[in-house]
KOLSENU-76241 format. One record per residue (C-alpha): y, z, x; residue number from 1. Coordinates in steps of 0.001 Angstrom, whole numbers, plus 500000, padded with zeros to 6 digits. Example, Ala and Ser with C-alpha at 12.3 -4.5 7.8 and 13.67 -1.06 7.14 Angstrom:
2
   north      up    east  num
  495500  507800  512300    1
  498940  507140  513670    2
REM end
This chain:
689
   north      up    east  num
  675241  860360  187970    1
  672265  861998  186085    2
  673965  861058  182829    3
  674231  857436  183910    4
  670566  857457  184978    5
  669509  858922  181635    6
  671586  856307  179813    7
  669793  853520  181681    8
  666406  855128  180869    9
  667367  855512  177179   10
  668292  851818  176940   11
  664864  850782  178231   12
  662660  853388  176454   13
  661574  850587  174080   14
  661565  846919  174985   15
  660707  843762  173110   16
  658340  842466  174058   17
  656807  845506  175656   18
  656694  845446  179490   19
  654595  847433  181871   20
  655820  850703  183288   21
  656582  849294  186767   22
  658837  846553  185417   23
  660568  849004  183072   24
  661258  851302  186060   25
  662817  848398  188015   26
  665094  847599  185086   27
  666148  851251  184744   28
  666933  851510  188469   29
  668929  848257  188492   30
  670935  849206  185397   31
  671502  852793  186590   32
  672615  851765  190066   33
  675014  849175  188662   34
  676546  851764  186304   35
  676951  854269  189145   36
  678700  851671  191338   37
  681045  850586  188547   38
  682014  854161  187782   39
  682522  854910  191505   40
  684894  851927  191754   41
  686998  853534  189038   42
  686705  857045  190558   43
  687289  855878  194209   44
  685492  858847  195897   45
  687081  860432  199013   46
  685429  862638  201592   47
  687902  865389  202650   48
  687802  868086  205333   49
  690092  870357  207390   50
  690463  870146  211170   51
  692066  872499  213682   52
  693800  871316  216882   53
  695303  873323  219736   54
  698548  871715  220939   55
  700331  872662  224143   56
  704146  872491  224062   57
  705833  870122  226489   58
  708181  871663  229061   59
  710246  869210  231105   60
  711094  870470  234597   61
  714030  868908  236477   62
  714457  869687  240179   63
  717760  868856  241882   64
  716965  867109  245188   65
  720477  865880  245997   66
  721993  866261  249456   67
  723813  869477  248536   68
  720404  871136  248128   69
  720100  871008  251936   70
  722788  873684  252164   71
  721354  876639  254089   72
  721931  880163  252764   73
  720287  883257  254280   74
  718133  881088  256519   75
  716661  878792  253855   76
  717951  875723  252059   77
  718552  875715  248344   78
  715667  873304  247818   79
  713319  875540  249827   80
  714252  878486  247614   81
  713321  876443  244541   82
  710037  875296  246144   83
  709101  878940  246853   84
  709570  879857  243180   85
  707533  876875  241976   86
  704708  877808  244367   87
  704597  881401  243072   88
  701403  882242  241157   89
  703498  883994  238504   90
  705381  880735  237812   91
  702130  878889  237127   92
  700647  881658  234994   93
  703732  881941  232758   94
  703664  878203  232132   95
  699875  877969  231763   96
  700087  877490  228002   97
  702476  874538  228335   98
  702049  870955  229473   99
  704461  870430  232376  100
  706088  867142  233245  101
  708476  867137  236185  102
  711160  864932  237716  103
  713360  865107  240783  104
  716887  863782  240632  105
  720062  863080  242563  106
  722096  860049  241379  107
  718849  858709  239840  108
  715653  860211  238407  109
  712072  859906  239676  110
  708697  861524  238703  111
  707821  864576  240765  112
  704543  866420  241336  113
  705507  870098  241441  114
  702784  870962  243948  115
  704588  868685  246445  116
  708013  870316  245952  117
  707726  872093  249311  118
  707699  868781  251191  119
  710325  866923  249140  120
  713362  865881  251196  121
  716827  866419  249772  122
  719073  863363  249868  123
  721114  860936  247797  124
  724789  860123  247530  125
  725620  862023  244308  126
  724296  864327  241574  127
  724035  863139  237970  128
  722670  866019  235875  129
  723438  864358  232549  130
  721477  861226  233390  131
  718513  863330  234535  132
  718374  865159  231193  133
  718642  861994  229084  134
  716326  859803  231189  135
  713526  862378  231330  136
  713645  862956  227575  137
  713678  859218  226817  138
  710491  858750  228868  139
  708556  861120  226571  140
  706712  859667  223569  141
  705791  863060  222057  142
  709369  864312  221646  143
  708445  866587  218768  144
  706298  868588  221202  145
  709163  869192  223683  146
  709992  872890  223691  147
  712743  872653  226275  148
  713924  871833  229794  149
  713792  873948  232923  150
  716657  872801  235148  151
  716628  873996  238767  152
  719939  873050  240403  153
  723079  874257  242143  154
  725138  872759  239302  155
  726998  870385  241618  156
  727439  867571  239091  157
  729708  864809  240415  158
  728630  861538  238803  159
  728343  860200  235263  160
  729080  861709  231864  161
  729795  865379  231293  162
  726340  867038  231124  163
  727648  869756  228793  164
  728583  867135  226222  165
  725219  865405  226641  166
  723372  868733  226258  167
  724821  869126  222771  168
  723146  865839  221790  169
  719719  866416  223370  170
  718019  868258  220527  171
  716131  870463  223023  172
  717291  873652  224771  173
  717997  873693  228507  174
  716922  876746  230516  175
  718837  876586  233792  176
  718022  878398  237018  177
  721023  878302  239340  178
  720667  878384  243107  179
  723379  878718  245730  180
  726555  880656  246234  181
  730220  879835  245968  182
  730832  880015  249720  183
  731191  876688  251493  184
  729174  876150  254688  185
  730948  875689  257996  186
  732453  872257  258283  187
  735495  870044  258855  188
  736293  867554  256134  189
  738603  864596  255653  190
  739568  865337  252072  191
  741464  862075  251692  192
  743298  859259  253455  193
  746175  857378  251844  194
  748740  854691  252548  195
  750801  852218  250544  196
  748812  849503  248825  197
  751096  846792  250230  198
  752819  846767  253619  199
  754823  844199  255561  200
  754729  842650  258997  201
  757190  844385  261311  202
  757783  847315  258914  203
  756755  850853  259768  204
  753861  852108  257636  205
  752559  855647  257364  206
  748920  856644  256953  207
  748319  860229  255786  208
  745054  862063  256427  209
  744325  865386  254698  210
  742037  867662  256724  211
  740477  870916  255575  212
  737921  873193  257203  213
  735797  876280  256730  214
  734705  878555  259551  215
  736807  876966  262311  216
  740062  878845  262068  217
  742159  878410  265214  218
  739991  875608  266630  219
  741858  872531  267883  220
  740454  869266  266556  221
  741424  865663  267183  222
  742179  863203  264393  223
  741925  859553  265432  224
  743011  856330  263756  225
  740920  853185  264256  226
  740967  849587  263129  227
  737429  848400  263553  228
  736275  849877  266862  229
  739765  849835  268387  230
  741474  853198  268583  231
  745135  852974  267567  232
  746397  856553  267703  233
  745200  860146  267934  234
  746700  863534  267114  235
  745639  867120  267699  236
  745591  869684  264896  237
  744870  873418  264980  238
  742530  874092  262062  239
  743541  876695  259513  240
  740114  877397  258045  241
  739251  878794  254589  242
  739732  875391  252965  243
  743416  875145  253917  244
  744663  871556  253451  245
  746468  870174  256506  246
  748168  866776  256613  247
  748138  864590  259706  248
  750363  861482  259552  249
  750171  858321  261620  250
  752924  855719  261772  251
  752246  852144  262821  252
  753984  848784  262642  253
  751627  845955  261539  254
  752150  842686  263381  255
  749637  840603  261459  256
  749458  839742  257759  257
  746349  840019  255623  258
  743998  842699  254270  259
  743571  845590  256720  260
  741047  848433  256770  261
  741815  851517  258846  262
  739368  854264  259739  263
  740348  857896  260285  264
  737944  860180  262186  265
  738186  863898  262859  266
  736120  864913  265883  267
  733037  866944  264856  268
  732466  870496  266034  269
  729234  872280  266887  270
  727587  873953  263892  271
  728973  871758  261107  272
  726687  871503  258087  273
  727272  867740  257888  274
  729312  865220  259818  275
  729262  862614  257060  276
  732647  863822  255769  277
  734399  863597  259172  278
  735331  859966  258575  279
  737160  858030  255839  280
  738537  854531  255256  281
  741776  853280  253743  282
  742750  849760  252625  283
  746132  848082  252660  284
  747387  844524  252330  285
  749998  843407  254839  286
  752394  840670  253736  287
  754443  838395  255956  288
  757802  839787  254860  289
  759429  842249  252515  290
  759648  841531  248805  291
  762905  839757  247961  292
  764280  840882  244610  293
  767308  839602  242691  294
  768854  841764  239977  295
  770431  839236  237603  296
  772378  841196  234974  297
  774394  840350  231877  298
  777023  842832  232999  299
  777491  846178  234702  300
  775538  849005  233136  301
  773509  852173  233602  302
  770133  850368  233625  303
  771346  848006  236367  304
  772452  850948  238511  305
  769209  852814  237894  306
  767068  849787  238786  307
  769041  849170  241961  308
  768636  852790  243128  309
  764916  852796  242318  310
  764181  849571  244203  311
  766282  850115  247335  312
  764548  853474  247853  313
  761539  851432  249004  314
  762192  850024  252478  315
  759726  847204  251788  316
  761957  845719  249081  317
  765162  843760  249784  318
  767492  843893  246767  319
  770454  841665  245935  320
  772511  841634  242744  321
  774191  838932  240670  322
  776219  840257  237719  323
  777827  838193  234960  324
  781554  838500  234263  325
  783036  838313  230794  326
  783069  834509  230990  327
  780138  832255  231862  328
  780237  833012  235567  329
  779173  835646  238068  330
  781182  838144  240057  331
  781894  836475  243368  332
  781608  832882  242149  333
  780094  830463  239685  334
  776475  829772  238884  335
  774335  827662  241227  336
  770552  827087  241188  337
  770472  828201  244831  338
  771000  831773  243616  339
  767327  831848  242534  340
  766036  830127  245651  341
  763718  832104  247960  342
  763426  834976  245501  343
  760004  836585  245084  344
  760991  838449  241924  345
  763940  838257  239515  346
  764895  841235  237343  347
  766785  839878  234311  348
  768686  842921  233064  349
  770305  843089  229595  350
  771082  839346  229535  351
  773603  837974  227036  352
  773944  834540  225425  353
  774785  832629  228635  354
  771892  834025  230674  355
  769506  833696  227708  356
  770409  830174  226607  357
  772496  828544  229333  358
  771741  826881  232693  359
  770466  830130  234312  360
  767750  830447  231640  361
  766484  826883  232119  362
  766471  827242  235894  363
  764688  830593  235643  364
  761900  829117  233491  365
  761300  826440  236136  366
  761225  829028  238910  367
  758716  831231  237077  368
  756496  828235  236382  369
  756548  827517  240118  370
  755507  831065  241034  371
  758545  833391  240995  372
  757900  836759  239347  373
  760106  837854  236439  374
  760955  841237  234945  375
  762870  841126  231655  376
  764696  844365  230860  377
  766362  844282  227440  378
  769565  845852  226239  379
  772355  845649  223681  380
  773352  842094  224659  381
  769745  840908  224479  382
  769324  842336  220975  383
  772556  840663  219853  384
  772209  837214  221440  385
  768463  836481  221411  386
  767565  833171  219710  387
  764234  831681  218750  388
  765111  828471  220625  389
  766021  830284  223834  390
  764320  828760  226901  391
  763096  832262  227700  392
  761155  832377  224388  393
  758467  830406  226239  394
  758040  833420  228511  395
  758601  836333  226124  396
  758363  835577  222368  397
  760733  838228  220973  398
  761437  838546  217236  399
  764373  836136  216636  400
  766106  838172  213903  401
  766840  841882  214393  402
  764558  842079  217423  403
  765423  845696  218304  404
  763899  848536  216262  405
  765840  851760  216690  406
  764184  855173  216627  407
  762629  857775  218897  408
  760020  855957  220981  409
  757435  858051  222817  410
  755276  856342  225444  411
  751639  856309  226551  412
  749432  854185  228804  413
  747772  851319  226936  414
  744036  850712  227161  415
  744640  847596  229286  416
  747085  849395  231563  417
  744431  851698  232988  418
  742883  848770  234858  419
  746105  847019  235865  420
  747313  847332  239486  421
  750799  848481  238411  422
  749457  851434  236379  423
  745822  852213  237236  424
  746469  854467  240239  425
  747736  857176  237839  426
  744795  859525  237196  427
  746209  861078  234024  428
  748899  859843  231614  429
  752305  860986  232914  430
  754053  858663  230450  431
  753180  860967  227587  432
  755299  863679  229227  433
  758441  861552  229532  434
  761374  861846  227064  435
  761609  859194  224324  436
  763403  855853  224523  437
  765949  854893  221812  438
  763822  852062  220359  439
  761934  848895  221261  440
  762000  845104  220965  441
  759527  843472  218651  442
  757562  840402  219644  443
  756591  837607  217274  444
  753076  837461  218699  445
  751224  838326  221899  446
  751756  835489  224373  447
  748917  833847  226292  448
  747214  836158  228753  449
  749422  839158  227935  450
  748357  842724  228758  451
  749898  845806  227161  452
  750401  848272  230013  453
  752558  850882  228254  454
  752876  851248  224490  455
  754752  853463  222080  456
  752850  856200  220258  457
  752032  853962  217272  458
  750761  851094  219405  459
  753775  848760  219691  460
  753962  847201  223199  461
  756696  848451  225563  462
  755649  847124  229002  463
  753721  843874  228759  464
  752398  841768  231648  465
  751745  838049  231295  466
  751740  834734  233132  467
  753566  831421  232857  468
  752469  828581  235081  469
  752041  829991  238575  470
  754337  832963  237937  471
  753783  836423  236522  472
  755989  838231  234019  473
  756615  841862  233134  474
  758591  842400  229936  475
  760175  845822  229427  476
  760584  845742  225647  477
  763100  848563  225341  478
  766486  849616  226701  479
  768230  852561  228353  480
  765446  853235  230846  481
  767978  855215  232877  482
  767552  857960  230242  483
  763899  858472  231299  484
  765070  859090  234851  485
  768010  861331  233948  486
  766289  863445  231280  487
  763092  863976  233307  488
  764843  864973  236535  489
  764950  868662  235632  490
  762356  871371  236106  491
  758779  870069  235766  492
  760121  866585  235084  493
  758511  863395  236354  494
  761283  860922  237208  495
  759030  859290  239817  496
  756899  857845  236997  497
  759534  855342  235859  498
  761039  854854  239337  499
  757697  853990  240887  500
  756840  851558  238094  501
  759712  849231  239062  502
  758685  849302  242756  503
  755012  848671  242017  504
  755929  845946  239537  505
  758075  844139  242116  506
  755256  844176  244673  507
  752637  843035  242166  508
  754826  840226  240841  509
  755459  839014  244382  510
  751749  838469  245037  511
  750387  835007  244332  512
  748793  834805  240895  513
  745101  833849  240996  514
  744248  830491  239497  515
  741439  829711  237088  516
  740341  831187  233776  517
  738871  834420  235115  518
  740565  837178  237098  519
  738334  839943  238374  520
  738841  842969  240581  521
  737404  846353  241391  522
  739280  849473  240349  523
  739807  850329  244024  524
  739163  848665  247374  525
  737448  851681  248959  526
  734828  853893  247281  527
  733096  856976  248549  528
  729323  856936  248851  529
  727687  857657  245490  530
  730727  856729  243406  531
  730366  854183  240642  532
  732108  850892  241416  533
  734140  849799  238394  534
  734663  846064  237811  535
  737303  844726  235425  536
  737825  841082  234470  537
  740037  839060  232194  538
  738982  835662  230832  539
  741266  833006  229284  540
  740717  829871  227240  541
  742217  826443  228007  542
  745606  827541  226636  543
  745508  830787  228642  544
  744841  832844  225542  545
  742392  835785  225822  546
  738826  834434  225643  547
  736477  836574  223574  548
  732705  836307  223595  549
  732442  835122  227194  550
  729466  835951  229403  551
  730894  837549  232556  552
  728605  838280  235482  553
  729219  839978  238821  554
  726953  838756  241621  555
  726537  840306  245083  556
  724174  838965  247770  557
  720818  840719  247616  558
  721757  842701  244501  559
  720875  842519  240818  560
  723647  840781  238883  561
  725842  842935  236647  562
  726773  841775  233145  563
  730250  842994  232173  564
  730707  844343  228647  565
  733231  842790  226269  566
  736109  845235  225706  567
  737976  842946  223303  568
  741101  840802  223747  569
  739561  838892  226651  570
  738858  841974  228766  571
  735473  842789  230305  572
  734307  845863  232189  573
  731188  847083  233978  574
  729979  849755  236371  575
  727683  849317  239362  576
  726070  852412  240847  577
  723680  853262  243647  578
  725287  851095  246334  579
  724630  852056  249941  580
  727569  852421  252351  581
  728871  849088  253622  582
  731228  846201  252933  583
  730467  844081  249879  584
  731564  840636  248728  585
  731214  839690  245087  586
  731770  836703  242853  587
  732675  836928  239174  588
  731536  834076  236949  589
  732608  833497  233346  590
  730715  831310  230909  591
  731382  830269  227315  592
  728641  828700  225175  593
  726508  828168  228268  594
  729226  826347  230237  595
  730873  827879  233300  596
  734660  828194  232853  597
  735778  830034  235980  598
  734889  831885  239178  599
  736771  834591  241052  600
  735886  836442  244252  601
  736687  839728  245917  602
  735581  842413  248379  603
  735277  846183  248446  604
  733877  848895  250691  605
  731554  851841  250066  606
  732155  854296  252872  607
  729739  856712  254497  608
  731613  859735  253195  609
  729690  860755  250078  610
  731151  862513  247054  611
  728157  864840  247396  612
  729858  866517  250376  613
  733308  866830  248839  614
  732413  870273  247477  615
  729122  872002  248351  616
  729753  875147  246341  617
  727295  875959  243567  618
  728666  875707  240023  619
  726900  878409  238054  620
  729556  878213  235322  621
  728635  874608  234528  622
  724940  875525  234232  623
  725867  878337  231858  624
  728008  876050  229690  625
  725257  873418  229657  626
  722585  875942  228601  627
  724819  877425  225909  628
  725650  873993  224475  629
  721952  873127  224139  630
  720817  876490  222756  631
  719064  877599  225940  632
  719871  880132  228652  633
  721047  880206  232274  634
  720145  882745  234969  635
  720207  882912  238771  636
  717075  881617  240485  637
  716109  885171  241452  638
  715702  885981  237725  639
  713262  883169  237051  640
  710719  885514  235462  641
  713250  886633  232852  642
  714128  883037  232075  643
  710488  882014  231588  644
  710114  885024  229297  645
  712970  883640  227187  646
  711341  880207  227133  647
  707934  881742  226313  648
  705828  878585  225833  649
  702868  879172  223512  650
  699996  877027  222369  651
  700013  876183  218677  652
  696994  875864  216385  653
  697636  873090  213912  654
  695472  872744  210789  655
  695376  869283  209380  656
  693834  868024  206158  657
  691949  864783  206744  658
  690231  862478  204297  659
  688031  859403  204419  660
  687651  856937  201588  661
  683947  856194  201322  662
  684570  852640  200446  663
  687220  850233  199405  664
  687713  848910  195886  665
  685805  845600  196274  666
  682331  845872  197783  667
  680877  848374  195199  668
  682008  846061  192407  669
  680398  843059  194061  670
  677170  845042  194597  671
  677169  846100  190914  672
  677467  842449  189920  673
  674505  841568  192168  674
  672422  844374  190607  675
  673281  843297  187064  676
  672387  839711  187995  677
  669020  840929  189327  678
  668480  842903  186114  679
  669233  839786  184046  680
  666722  837804  186119  681
  663963  840402  185586  682
  664690  840471  181825  683
  664617  836667  181746  684
  661225  836500  183433  685
  659874  839227  181167  686
  660764  837216  178074  687
  663321  839750  176955  688
  666046  837083  176785  689
REM end
């Protein structure tokens, strides 16, 4: 700057004409200031300095307040033990250098003031540790400051995703303090109640109740069966104690058709920790009469014999057979349409040319369209005599040339089968443990509304469910199913898997098919308190082909509507959680491009018995696995000081370089122009221009 000032002075040391000293000084100042501003525009000066900031790390504290935390051990509840630790002066001093943010949780998460932990009430229907971890972290804006979690819980996770898997994805360590022992408190529990899904008027039906108890060995309890408030039966049982499972069975004969809900109650005893698990519900549907099944076969054979034995083992199924002779007739007489009359379900077993293409085939298509269920079981004759113009091709579009592919065919449950009533009751996949089939039939294309229930290991369909008119169809696209029964009947085998499929299929096919373009149901009819209610729906277009891209909504009175997620191939699924015990009615609505295309309705029950009480033992192993997966540590609550020492939150001093641009690039230039213009004006008036 002095150089620029001297330059301006040097320019005006002599002027023509000569001006007085005051005017010369004004010219020097104007020229000098303009030069300084122009140079500063090019240099763009910045004012810089260093600042120091003390930052406290964030520690997120999660306190389990679920119902299991009410369990009393050594005179205090688990939640009271946690509250005593939080109130300890040592707890506060060891976390003094951290910023604490706290939440309580059960099936959901809520903000918690730690100084009120002593008055917090334990409750809720379930415990979702994974959701608590994710939801608390997502609510934090300053995630880079999070040093870790402190999780105070008994580890009784029973809802939602695996918290160990979620901990691996958190990006912050979890320091878990476990409370509670592995001893169950005194109580009597209905571990489960079961009966057949479908019963029949006038047929005996058994309801099984599984009772277990702790601390009441030798005590006689009463187990009662109710429908509504009406007591039907009661039985006495001497309790075994120590968690021993004891089955009590009731047998009744329904006299009225329709959906029925039965309630089983075990009388409570003095001193039980909770009485919420002394009662459970079970659902069944009673039909007017037994399912009438016709086995229509192309000839005698092992599959026919196997199917007959499997079906007659169920007293709710009436089975008759009609077997083709060598000529175009049946054993015992010729063909007549009356053979198919009054049949709920027809099993077409290894049909040959006459059954595939003759009068029986045309009559069968008409019956299925009117509502009769059909099971097609292939075989050697089917592979040999199938034609593309067969009347049955409308129902099952098999490959017309060389339809049977030979080779070892291993089975597994298809993605759609897990939500289908014939398959979905199987918790795991027993089909993967069955021996292989000798091959499978190929289909030209999926037919409208078809669902792959069982597939071979590479994805080809084996058991496919579909509809035609008012009737439902199950196509068994393989042969020699008797082999699955025979070869799995040894040690550790599972012959009941294939036997039960035929029985369940017959009962499902006998039920009236719902009309309309949407079919919706819940995964079960009865849920325990706290369990997630799973909805599944299938939507069709005008030609009964799977409808993709539909908007499917579940509505319940007084509840927020649930949007089902598109699973592909016309299937939609959603989960509703947090429902209180009670009976619920729902409606499922499907829309395409803003226009409603179908509505379906249903009901389900959430019972009082909560999954929270199914097992009140602490799970310290889960807390250890969770901490290890996240890079943290897990210790018993009594060792909380050691755990806080491992966490060791410390303030951090952060030095940060900061700068401030003194001005932008425009205003100094404009000011320089103004100064130069003023200089020009002074020169002009002084006669220098």
